[in-house]
C-alpha positions, -999 to +999 in steps of 0.1 A: +583+247+563+617+262+566+650+244+574+651+262+607+619+243+617+640+210+617+660+199+647+697+196+641+701+170+614+723+139+619+729+115+590+734+078+595+767+061+588+784+074+557+754+094+546+756+131+540+725+154+540+727+181+513+703+209+507+705+214+469+709+248+454+677+263+438+669+253+403+676+278+375+642+292+363+657+315+337+685+309+312+714+333+308+697+347+277+665+355+296+644+326+284+621+312+311+626+275+317+594+255+325+595+233+357+594+201+337+626+211+318+646+223+347+676+201+357+681+192+394+711+210+409+744+192+413+756+215+440+744+222+475+752+229+511+759+201+536+732+202+564+742+170+582+768+143+583+771+108+596+792+099+626+822+090+604+827+127+595+822+143+630+858+143+641+877+155+611+873+154+573+869+173+542+830+171+543+815+192+571+782+209+579+781+242+560+804+231+532+793+238+496+797+206+476+796+194+440+777+161+435+783+135+409+752+144+389+716+154+390+704+119+400+727+117+430+712+109+463+677+101+477+651+128+482+643+132+519+622+164+518+614+196+500+623+226+521+612+261+509+613+250+472+647+233+477+654+195+479+671+179+509+688+147+497+709+120+514+740+111+494+769+087+499+804+101+505+814+087+471+788+109+453+806+141+465+831+151+438+845+182+454+841+206+483+836+241+468+840+261+500 
């Protein structure tokens, strides 16, 4: 299943839906990292926002964001090997672009 298979996503209230960046499977030195040792990404792309963010705001659909940590948010689905999570606005530390 690909993200394009979903209807447009709309988060509830102050929730933000984030598609996490893929996990690193190889270190900078070329060492392959097993799945069990890979850390969950703390960055991702916003795929849906709650009604509070529709009009104006720093968090918008398509923004690349930095989350508070690898345990931020609640897992909604796995899409093409990436995780779609729902996070609270307070868990977004920065908008990267």
